[in-house]
C-alpha positions, 0 to 999 in steps of 0.5 A: 834230655826230656822237658818234663818232670820224670814221671810224665814219661814214666809210661814208656815200657822196657822190652820184655826180658826173655823168661822160662823159670822165675829163676831165669827170668831174675837172671835175665833181669840182672843182666839186662840191668847191667847191660843199661849201667854199663851202656850209660856208664861207657857211652858218658866216658868215650862217646857214641863213636867209640862204644862197642858191644864188646865193651858193653858186654865185658864191662856188664860181664855178659857174653855179647851174644846176650847183648845181640840176642836183646837188641841189633845195635848199640844205638838200640841198647843206649836208647833203651838204657836211657829210657830206662833211666827216665823211667826209674827217675820218675817221681809221684805226679802232683796232687791230682794230675796225671802221670801224662800231663803237665800241672794245671793249678790254675797258675800258668807261671807257677806250673811252667816254673816247677816243671822247668826247675825239675827239667834244669835238675835233670840236666844238671845231673851227670848220670843223666847229662852224659848219655843225653848229650852222647845221644843228642850229638849222635842223632845229628850224624846218625838221623835214624837214632836222631829220629828215634831219640826225638820221638821216644824221649823229646816228643812226648814231652814237648806235646805235653807242653803244647796240650798245657799251653792249648789250655792256658790259650782257651782259658784266656791266660794267653793271647788267642792267636798264640802258636803253641807249638811256637811257644813251647820252642821259646820255652825249652829251646833256651834250656837246650842251648845253655845246656849244649854251649854253657853259654851261661848259668843253667839254674832255677833263677834261669828257668823263673826269668825264662818263663817270666820273659816268655809269658810276659809276651804271651799274655794279653796287653 
């Protein structure tokens, strides 16, 4: 999962594929893409625990040694494939915005609603939700993988929230004593709760209401 539109994380880069000649490079790119797609599909279908390098290789139509030449473990394959999915789903940033910042139109509520609505759409997309759920669940059992998932997939977006909220605090849009880390949690944690546990609808109406409730508590009385 991530908590910002895809363009904000588009700076993440893939590992460079081995290259010798243009034809070899194209073959490597095709193989890498097939491995990514196979890993994401299989982890959604079987879960992380039952996923094997052999199954990924068979589905991708490559030898397992090809996978081991590029990645040391299945966790590395799945995480890199997921980050590639994030990058490929990136959309152009809003006018006047860079690819590593939340929108800042001067209307904090509108900006946050735009971001949370995009996040809701993503969390409801099966091709994204399956791998994200698998990585989130496995991260609880596998602290090393969980730490990498947090740092590479989640933390960049969370830092962007904190930066946008800090700007709002400086501009007097929210109270001066606001803890932006806690405010970020208040915005994104309820989405995760509904997404993981299915406690209620996860839609634009909920995203808008969440922003209104959180900002109602953060703004000056």
